[in-house]
Wavefront OBJ file of the C-alpha trace (Angstrom):
o trace
v 85.839 -6.174 29.100
v 87.927 -9.290 28.830
v 90.269 -9.356 25.941
v 89.470 -11.993 23.276
v 92.319 -13.708 21.433
v 92.195 -16.017 18.435
v 94.036 -19.330 18.637
v 97.664 -19.099 17.604
v 98.562 -19.810 14.018
v 101.789 -20.758 12.316
v 102.275 -17.106 11.409
v 102.130 -16.073 15.078
v 104.545 -18.816 16.091
v 106.975 -17.674 13.400
v 106.774 -14.114 14.658
v 107.310 -15.348 18.195
v 110.465 -17.145 17.099
v 111.764 -14.193 15.089
v 111.060 -11.550 17.764
v 114.554 -11.594 19.379
v 116.174 -11.169 15.984
v 113.953 -8.166 15.373
v 115.204 -6.403 18.502
v 118.809 -6.805 17.386
v 118.221 -5.252 13.955
v 118.733 -1.550 13.280
v 115.763 0.720 13.933
v 114.762 1.226 10.286
v 114.842 -2.511 9.476
v 112.900 -3.368 12.614
v 110.301 -0.747 11.812
v 109.950 -2.039 8.227
v 109.540 -5.637 9.438
v 106.927 -4.521 11.966
v 105.012 -2.701 9.241
v 105.053 -5.827 7.035
v 103.679 -7.923 9.887
v 101.009 -5.347 10.607
v 99.983 -5.297 6.929
v 99.768 -9.091 6.885
v 97.700 -9.205 10.065
v 95.498 -6.342 8.897
v 94.994 -5.108 12.410
v 92.314 -7.698 12.959
v 93.316 -8.622 16.489
v 92.415 -6.187 19.203
v 95.188 -4.797 21.368
v 97.831 -4.941 18.582
v 99.693 -1.813 17.568
v 98.487 0.048 14.513
v 100.365 0.161 11.226
v 103.647 1.932 11.613
v 103.866 1.451 15.376
v 107.042 0.213 16.950
v 107.153 -3.460 17.930
v 106.804 -4.539 21.521
v 109.964 -4.888 23.517
v 108.777 -8.241 25.000
v 108.323 -11.510 23.082
v 104.698 -12.756 22.666
v 104.070 -15.368 25.373
v 100.297 -15.775 25.024
v 100.408 -18.541 22.348
v 102.242 -20.803 24.759
v 99.828 -20.021 27.570
v 96.805 -20.702 25.349
v 98.278 -23.983 24.134
v 99.010 -25.081 27.704
v 95.437 -24.262 28.684
v 94.146 -26.288 25.736
v 96.316 -29.236 26.685
v 95.178 -29.164 30.315
v 91.530 -29.018 29.192
v 92.056 -32.028 26.941
v 93.720 -33.969 29.732
v 90.784 -33.294 32.036
v 88.312 -34.297 29.300
v 90.220 -37.516 28.648
v 90.240 -38.338 32.357
v 86.491 -37.742 32.577
v 85.885 -39.936 29.515
v 87.940 -42.805 30.908
v 86.237 -42.516 34.275
v 82.831 -42.584 32.598
v 83.725 -45.636 30.504
v 84.994 -47.444 33.600
v 81.640 -46.668 35.203
v 79.785 -48.621 32.434
v 78.447 -45.818 30.295
v 79.066 -45.450 26.607
v 81.799 -43.285 25.152
v 81.420 -39.561 25.693
v 83.082 -37.096 23.375
v 84.677 -33.986 24.745
v 83.624 -30.585 23.524
v 86.059 -27.719 23.529
v 85.398 -24.057 22.810
v 87.191 -24.051 19.477
v 86.421 -21.145 17.178
v 85.188 -22.020 13.708
v 82.319 -24.182 12.549
v 80.333 -25.539 15.510
v 80.198 -29.295 15.866
v 83.012 -30.023 13.395
v 86.219 -31.840 14.391
v 88.922 -29.222 14.961
v 92.664 -29.898 15.025
v 94.603 -28.338 17.848
v 97.528 -26.068 17.039
v 100.942 -27.566 17.476
v 103.236 -26.328 20.256
v 105.589 -23.448 19.670
v 109.300 -23.960 19.396
v 110.693 -25.118 22.683
v 107.290 -25.739 24.228
v 106.463 -28.884 26.153
v 105.059 -31.736 24.050
v 101.611 -33.233 24.672
v 101.349 -36.014 27.160
v 100.943 -39.525 25.796
v 97.333 -40.639 25.377
v 95.977 -37.141 24.747
v 94.071 -37.072 21.451
v 95.077 -34.543 18.869
v 91.542 -34.189 17.500
v 88.426 -33.370 19.504
v 85.143 -34.672 18.125
v 81.978 -32.971 19.193
v 79.531 -35.264 17.347
v 77.728 -37.990 19.324
v 74.854 -40.355 18.494
v 72.233 -42.089 20.603
v 73.399 -45.512 19.338
v 76.661 -45.133 21.283
v 74.802 -45.530 24.568
v 72.917 -48.711 23.505
v 74.167 -52.303 23.868
v 75.664 -53.746 20.704
v 73.297 -56.741 20.693
v 70.315 -54.385 20.752
v 71.693 -52.347 17.855
v 72.363 -55.483 15.781
v 68.949 -56.902 16.615
v 67.203 -53.681 15.651
v 69.042 -53.441 12.344
v 68.284 -57.101 11.636
v 64.604 -56.534 12.414
v 64.445 -53.622 9.983
v 66.202 -55.669 7.290
v 63.824 -58.581 7.870
v 60.848 -56.246 7.656
v 62.151 -54.890 4.363
v 62.551 -58.419 2.969
v 59.010 -59.325 4.049
v 57.654 -56.188 2.379
v 59.491 -57.029 -0.848
v 58.134 -60.592 -0.823
v 54.619 -59.285 -0.164
v 54.920 -56.877 -3.087
v 56.110 -59.680 -5.388
v 53.232 -61.944 -4.307
v 50.720 -59.121 -4.742
v 52.033 -58.259 -8.199
v 51.966 -61.942 -9.189
v 48.365 -62.310 -8.001
v 47.377 -59.545 -10.406
v 48.738 -61.471 -13.410
v 48.020 -65.097 -12.500
v 47.422 -66.273 -16.120
v 50.732 -64.800 -17.255
v 52.536 -66.364 -14.289
v 51.025 -69.784 -15.027
v 52.014 -69.518 -18.677
v 55.618 -68.575 -17.894
v 55.846 -71.273 -15.210
v 54.607 -73.914 -17.644
v 57.098 -72.638 -20.216
v 59.960 -73.018 -17.740
v 58.810 -76.546 -16.867
v 58.568 -77.543 -20.525
v 61.940 -75.943 -21.232
v 63.637 -77.872 -18.444
v 62.052 -81.148 -19.584
v 62.676 -80.733 -23.310
v 66.144 -79.209 -23.107
v 67.998 -82.577 -23.175
v 65.915 -83.707 -26.159
v 66.530 -80.441 -28.022
v 70.261 -80.687 -27.326
v 70.212 -84.218 -28.747
v 68.423 -83.150 -31.940
v 70.638 -80.043 -32.250
v 73.635 -82.294 -32.941
v 72.253 -83.162 -36.366
v 70.187 -80.058 -37.239
v 69.951 -76.328 -36.413
v 68.550 -75.188 -33.105
v 65.111 -73.991 -34.242
v 64.214 -77.171 -36.220
v 65.431 -79.230 -33.266
v 63.102 -77.263 -30.979
v 60.060 -77.803 -33.209
v 60.853 -81.508 -33.595
v 61.123 -81.952 -29.818
v 57.772 -80.192 -29.283
v 56.062 -82.302 -31.940
v 57.468 -85.495 -30.413
v 56.176 -84.529 -26.971
v 52.720 -83.575 -28.251
v 52.507 -86.832 -30.189
v 53.346 -88.816 -27.057
v 50.684 -87.015 -24.992
v 48.077 -87.465 -27.725
v 48.871 -91.165 -27.983
v 48.517 -91.611 -24.215
v 45.137 -89.869 -24.131
v 43.941 -91.913 -27.101
v 44.875 -95.137 -25.329
v 43.035 -94.102 -22.164
v 39.859 -93.124 -24.023
v 39.920 -96.300 -26.117
v 40.377 -98.514 -23.057
v 37.483 -96.867 -21.210
v 35.200 -97.098 -24.259
v 35.958 -100.764 -24.874
v 35.271 -101.738 -21.252
v 32.241 -99.535 -20.657
v 29.546 -102.244 -20.950
v 31.317 -104.671 -18.663
v 32.192 -101.851 -16.280
v 28.521 -100.955 -15.823
v 27.704 -104.528 -14.811
v 30.702 -104.748 -12.471
v 29.847 -101.457 -10.804
v 26.251 -102.553 -10.285
v 27.376 -105.798 -8.670
v 29.899 -103.894 -6.597
v 27.290 -101.481 -5.312
v 25.050 -104.418 -4.341
v 27.985 -105.887 -2.423
v 28.544 -102.598 -0.594
v 24.853 -102.312 0.309
v 24.788 -105.901 1.584
v 27.901 -105.213 3.686
v 26.315 -102.119 5.230
v 23.063 -103.968 5.927
v 24.414 -107.245 7.334
v 28.035 -106.448 8.132
v 29.763 -105.962 11.508
v 29.242 -102.197 11.489
v 27.453 -100.721 14.540
v 24.971 -98.959 12.223
v 22.786 -101.084 9.950
v 20.920 -99.650 6.972
v 18.620 -101.628 4.710
v 18.591 -101.306 0.958
v 15.244 -99.494 1.084
v 16.650 -96.892 3.492
v 19.730 -96.333 1.353
v 17.569 -95.994 -1.752
v 15.300 -93.506 0.013
v 18.283 -91.427 1.154
v 19.742 -91.465 -2.336
v 16.452 -90.364 -3.869
v 16.181 -87.582 -1.284
v 19.631 -86.330 -2.245
v 18.653 -86.381 -5.916
v 15.487 -84.364 -5.188
v 17.493 -81.828 -3.183
v 19.877 -81.435 -6.088
v 17.033 -80.898 -8.536
v 15.403 -78.307 -6.273
v 18.695 -76.456 -5.924
v 19.204 -76.365 -9.682
v 15.669 -75.094 -10.304
v 15.840 -72.378 -7.636
v 19.309 -71.173 -8.661
v 19.024 -71.547 -12.424
v 19.814 -67.874 -13.290
v 22.831 -67.826 -11.014
v 24.082 -71.162 -12.347
v 23.657 -69.956 -15.925
v 25.763 -66.898 -15.130
v 28.443 -69.092 -13.562
v 28.481 -71.383 -16.582
v 28.892 -68.434 -18.940
v 31.704 -66.999 -16.830
v 33.446 -70.372 -16.765
v 32.978 -70.645 -20.516
v 34.766 -67.326 -20.896
v 37.492 -68.808 -18.726
v 38.171 -71.325 -21.481
v 39.541 -68.448 -23.526
v 42.012 -67.755 -20.720
v 43.021 -71.429 -20.720
v 43.834 -71.355 -24.432
v 45.659 -68.041 -24.000
v 47.789 -69.512 -21.200
v 48.613 -72.577 -23.303
v 49.544 -70.390 -26.272
v 51.786 -68.223 -24.078
v 53.443 -71.319 -22.602
v 54.171 -72.894 -25.998
v 55.337 -69.613 -27.541
v 57.677 -68.895 -24.620
v 58.963 -72.470 -24.607
v 59.994 -72.235 -28.258
v 62.117 -69.147 -27.688
v 63.516 -70.362 -24.357
v 64.729 -73.543 -26.040
v 65.929 -71.966 -29.279
v 67.605 -68.777 -28.028
v 67.642 -68.955 -24.256
v 71.418 -68.556 -24.082
v 71.404 -65.333 -26.116
v 68.525 -63.945 -24.061
v 70.392 -64.592 -20.835
v 73.608 -63.051 -22.179
v 71.682 -59.921 -23.172
v 70.241 -59.680 -19.661
v 73.701 -59.956 -18.095
v 75.033 -57.236 -20.402
v 72.388 -54.847 -19.061
v 73.633 -55.294 -15.483
v 76.586 -53.452 -13.906
v 79.873 -55.288 -14.299
v 80.338 -55.916 -10.573
v 76.950 -57.692 -10.336
v 77.205 -60.039 -13.309
v 79.161 -62.846 -11.676
v 76.937 -63.027 -8.587
v 73.723 -62.870 -10.612
v 74.969 -65.532 -13.028
v 76.000 -67.877 -10.213
v 72.700 -67.398 -8.377
v 70.632 -67.904 -11.529
v 72.653 -70.973 -12.479
v 72.081 -72.553 -9.069
v 68.359 -71.758 -9.200
v 67.930 -73.124 -12.716
v 69.860 -76.289 -11.843
v 67.494 -76.911 -8.926
v 64.331 -76.054 -10.863
v 65.260 -78.139 -13.896
v 66.321 -81.064 -11.731
v 63.044 -80.934 -9.817
v 60.930 -80.760 -12.981
v 62.758 -83.587 -14.755
v 62.883 -85.698 -11.614
v 59.174 -85.214 -10.966
v 58.298 -86.285 -14.505
v 60.508 -89.376 -14.256
v 59.113 -90.320 -10.832
v 55.509 -89.729 -11.948
v 56.006 -91.768 -15.108
v 57.534 -94.606 -13.092
v 54.654 -94.518 -10.585
v 52.074 -94.597 -13.374
v 53.741 -97.553 -15.088
v 54.051 -99.533 -11.843
v 50.446 -98.734 -10.832
v 49.125 -99.737 -14.264
v 50.994 -103.054 -14.204
v 49.848 -103.807 -10.649
v 46.181 -102.965 -11.287
v 46.235 -105.013 -14.486
v 47.645 -108.030 -12.619
v 45.029 -107.753 -9.870
v 42.286 -107.520 -12.485
v 40.933 -104.073 -11.634
v 38.925 -102.464 -14.443
v 40.054 -99.100 -15.798
v 43.665 -99.932 -15.021
v 44.976 -97.555 -17.691
v 42.900 -94.508 -16.605
v 43.820 -95.141 -12.987
v 47.493 -95.349 -13.952
v 47.176 -91.978 -15.697
v 45.525 -90.606 -12.553
v 48.453 -91.838 -10.470
v 50.823 -90.191 -12.960
v 49.032 -86.836 -12.587
v 48.817 -87.142 -8.805
v 52.567 -87.606 -8.537
v 53.042 -83.944 -9.554
v 51.356 -82.836 -6.322
v 53.738 -83.573 -3.425
v 52.552 -85.406 -0.306
v 48.812 -85.396 -1.143
v 48.672 -86.354 -4.833
v 49.524 -90.036 -4.490
v 47.128 -90.717 -1.551
v 44.274 -89.084 -3.481
v 44.902 -91.330 -6.480
v 45.133 -94.342 -4.151
v 41.730 -93.587 -2.622
v 40.102 -93.396 -6.056
v 41.687 -96.714 -7.070
v 40.432 -98.305 -3.834
v 36.874 -97.114 -4.470
v 36.957 -98.577 -7.979
v 38.319 -101.866 -6.619
v 35.626 -101.990 -3.927
v 32.840 -101.304 -6.401
v 34.102 -103.819 -8.950
v 35.543 -106.764 -7.004
v 34.673 -106.312 -3.344
v 36.301 -105.567 -0.022
v 39.223 -108.002 -0.274
v 40.354 -106.601 -3.606
v 40.145 -103.107 -2.151
v 42.556 -104.093 0.634
v 44.944 -105.624 -1.903
v 44.874 -102.449 -4.011
v 45.450 -100.335 -0.905
v 48.523 -102.345 0.065
v 49.876 -102.348 -3.489
v 49.519 -98.595 -4.040
v 51.016 -97.953 -0.596
v 53.999 -100.114 -1.566
v 54.429 -98.092 -4.754
v 54.422 -94.932 -2.639
v 57.155 -96.355 -0.411
v 59.278 -97.217 -3.433
v 58.808 -93.674 -4.706
v 59.660 -91.981 -1.414
v 62.631 -94.103 -0.348
v 64.226 -95.145 -3.644
v 63.147 -93.054 -6.625
v 63.113 -89.560 -5.145
v 66.463 -89.815 -3.294
v 68.044 -91.444 -6.344
v 66.677 -89.048 -8.969
v 66.134 -85.744 -7.137
v 68.415 -86.060 -4.130
v 71.173 -83.898 -5.585
v 68.977 -81.228 -7.130
v 66.458 -80.646 -4.324
v 67.573 -81.605 -0.824
v 64.700 -80.336 1.331
v 63.573 -81.841 4.607
v 60.120 -83.493 4.521
v 58.905 -81.051 7.186
v 59.837 -78.127 4.924
v 58.065 -79.799 1.993
v 54.816 -80.449 3.846
v 54.756 -76.948 5.382
v 55.429 -75.416 1.968
v 52.658 -77.462 0.360
v 50.245 -76.482 3.149
v 51.075 -72.777 2.806
v 50.858 -72.927 -0.988
v 47.515 -74.733 -0.868
v 46.088 -72.227 1.610
v 47.346 -69.246 -0.390
v 46.697 -70.336 -3.986
v 44.825 -73.642 -3.942
v 45.987 -76.416 -6.248
v 48.360 -74.097 -8.104
v 50.085 -73.176 -4.850
v 50.470 -76.836 -3.908
v 52.181 -77.539 -7.240
v 54.584 -74.584 -7.317
v 55.425 -74.383 -3.585
v 58.184 -76.995 -3.499
v 60.114 -75.857 -6.619
v 59.998 -72.229 -5.469
v 61.305 -73.157 -2.019
v 64.027 -75.276 -3.605
v 65.119 -72.451 -5.922
v 65.225 -69.905 -3.094
v 67.273 -72.237 -0.914
v 69.736 -73.055 -3.687
v 70.279 -69.352 -4.470
v 70.815 -68.595 -0.790
v 73.258 -71.490 -0.431
v 75.207 -70.308 -3.478
v 75.601 -66.714 -2.295
v 75.876 -67.354 1.449
v 79.318 -67.880 2.983
v 78.998 -70.542 5.649
v 81.092 -70.941 8.748
v 82.654 -74.224 9.761
v 80.056 -76.786 10.894
v 79.683 -77.841 14.492
v 81.884 -80.841 15.246
v 81.125 -83.311 17.998
v 78.248 -83.488 20.423
v 76.568 -80.353 21.656
v 76.953 -79.664 25.380
v 73.930 -80.473 27.477
v 72.138 -77.525 29.032
v 72.230 -77.213 32.794
v 70.769 -74.497 34.972
v 73.065 -72.247 36.963
v 71.871 -73.559 40.284
v 72.608 -77.194 39.459
l 1 2 3 4 5 6 7 8 9 10 11 12 13 14 15 16 17 18 19 20 21 22 23 24 25 26 27 28 29 30 31 32 33 34 35 36 37 38 39 40 41 42 43 44 45 46 47 48 49 50 51 52 53 54 55 56 57 58 59 60 61 62 63 64 65 66 67 68 69 70 71 72 73 74 75 76 77 78 79 80 81 82 83 84 85 86 87 88 89 90 91 92 93 94 95 96 97 98 99 100 101 102 103 104 105 106 107 108 109 110 111 112 113 114 115 116 117 118 119 120 121 122 123 124 125 126 127 128 129 130 131 132 133 134 135 136 137 138 139 140 141 142 143 144 145 146 147 148 149 150 151 152 153 154 155 156 157 158 159 160 161 162 163 164 165 166 167 168 169 170 171 172 173 174 175 176 177 178 179 180 181 182 183 184 185 186 187 188 189 190 191 192 193 194 195 196 197 198 199 200 201 202 203 204 205 206 207 208 209 210 211 212 213 214 215 216 217 218 219 220 221 222 223 224 225 226 227 228 229 230 231 232 233 234 235 236 237 238 239 240 241 242 243 244 245 246 247 248 249 250 251 252 253 254 255 256 257 258 259 260 261 262 263 264 265 266 267 268 269 270 271 272 273 274 275 276 277 278 279 280 281 282 283 284 285 286 287 288 289 290 291 292 293 294 295 296 297 298 299 300 301 302 303 304 305 306 307 308 309 310 311 312 313 314 315 316 317 318 319 320 321 322 323 324 325 326 327 328 329 330 331 332 333 334 335 336 337 338 339 340 341 342 343 344 345 346 347 348 349 350 351 352 353 354 355 356 357 358 359 360 361 362 363 364 365 366 367 368 369 370 371 372 373 374 375 376 377 378 379 380 381 382 383 384 385 386 387 388 389 390 391 392 393 394 395 396 397 398 399 400 401 402 403 404 405 406 407 408 409 410 411 412 413 414 415 416 417 418 419 420 421 422 423 424 425 426 427 428 429 430 431 432 433 434 435 436 437 438 439 440 441 442 443 444 445 446 447 448 449 450 451 452 453 454 455 456 457 458 459 460 461 462 463 464 465 466 467 468 469 470 471 472 473 474 475 476 477 478 479 480 481 482 483 484 485 486 487 488 489 490 491 492 493 494 495 496 497
């Protein structure tokens, strides 16, 4: 059988260096030293003399031979690795038959005294661990990791949306509270200069509620005072519309009798539907009546949350930061500050723009002589909170009222006037008021409104733009950007051209 030897250790090298001195010592000292070495070794290696045996007359040369063999094996492995890498394959790690734990990096023993040193470029550690990623292109590895990260982000967003859909009333209440907080915060800060924070909060809320109540009272009073004249104007306007359809330049002509017959047919269809679906409609009405309780609950939650956000919002936020790890507090505070700045700026800017649109629309409709100028102005004010589609919807309603009251020419005038107000809003008011807080491209706004409307109806259309603005501001605050591209981009040309 072939004789198996362990790799040399420092103890063996020391014995190899001290062997000549042992031969020169007297017999008793040499024998004692040999016994000590045998006791230390324990007779574990095969082929060694037993305890008490005389030492060998020749110095041990096998550690040097083993080390030279190891070095030659490493040189050959390094040459194969370099040749493989030059051939285009990934790095290959060399495996050497080193005793000990399999697969673990093992340090080679150093050379004995006087032995030849390792050649330059030969590694002193052999790694036997290899992964499949080493053989893949780097762009594929980065793309795969990015895909997994993107999938994780999408899953997190889906979970947040799903959880929010389960508590829609609570979400609406908190969202309204944040909007009211952002709008009333300057007023509360103004009142807080002369009184404590909580009384200032209640005074600001009472002032706002009084203003809303006064506006609604004015609208109702104006409609009530003009109701009799409005009925006559609408009747004359409808006669004008019927005459235009019957004798106008349209390719389809309908007489008044035909229009009346079609209208009566629609009324009969509606009555038949109500009679045939009375139980179902009664159930729907009762369910909607129970929904009124949810409306009052949402309003109560919004007002209650607004009071505490305004009065002690700073302490609440400080408590939240104290619950976070110390290394996360600065980043979370900066991100939240950027998001709140954008959200508050959007809410305040939207209110200012909507109020300006309503005032301009009311003045214009009053000058033209359109009835219900005040209710239509309020409608324009409400429509301004819905981006892109709110103002056109209010304009269409104002045009219908103008057509029914004063005819086709007045309708065209109202259309041009409301369109001009929309241009003033889009090109002057919004860039001036909200340009710094929310700088989103119109394409992003319209896509966000479309997605929000498809996902959550009117509520989604209202909250889509502020949510997108907050997310973008947080990303911009935490993201480290590279230097922008300077100059013109090179034109693309195919390789063959």
